[in-house]
N, C-alpha and C positions, 0 to 999 in steps of 0.2 A: 505495500496501501504506499504510495505516492504523499508529499504533506500533504499535495492540493485535494487531495482525495478523504484525507484527513479532513483536513478544515471542512472540506462541501461537509460531509456528513453531521461533523458536529455543529454545523449550524443547521443542516434539512433537524435534526434529535433533536434543536431548540426552539425548533418551529412549528415542529412537530406535535400540540396543547392536548393534548386528548382526552383533558377534565382529570383526570386524576386524583392521586391524592395531595398527591400537593400541590396542586392549583385553592390558590385561596378566598376565591367568591363569592362561596356561604352559603352568605345571610343575602346580599341579593338575589343571587339563583334561588335561593326560597321564599325571598317574596312572589319574584316571577312565576317559579313556577308555583307556589298555592296562589294568584291572580291568577292564572290561566283555569289553574282546576276548581277554581269561585266561578266565574266567566264561560265557562262548559255546563258548568250546573244551571244555571242560568238563562241557557239558553238552552238548553234541555230540558227545563219547566217547562219552557215560554211554550212549545213548541210539542205540548201536553206527551214525548214521548215515554216517558215509565210513567 
């Protein structure tokens, strides 16, 4: 492996974030998730599907 290839691989690893345990956006992500759940529940209730 060359130095250029190693540097490219390291950069790609940093960019390819998957939201794993190291991501620290927990509060905002939780709030947005629960907001989405509530909006979908309100939409389903208005349609009378349940």
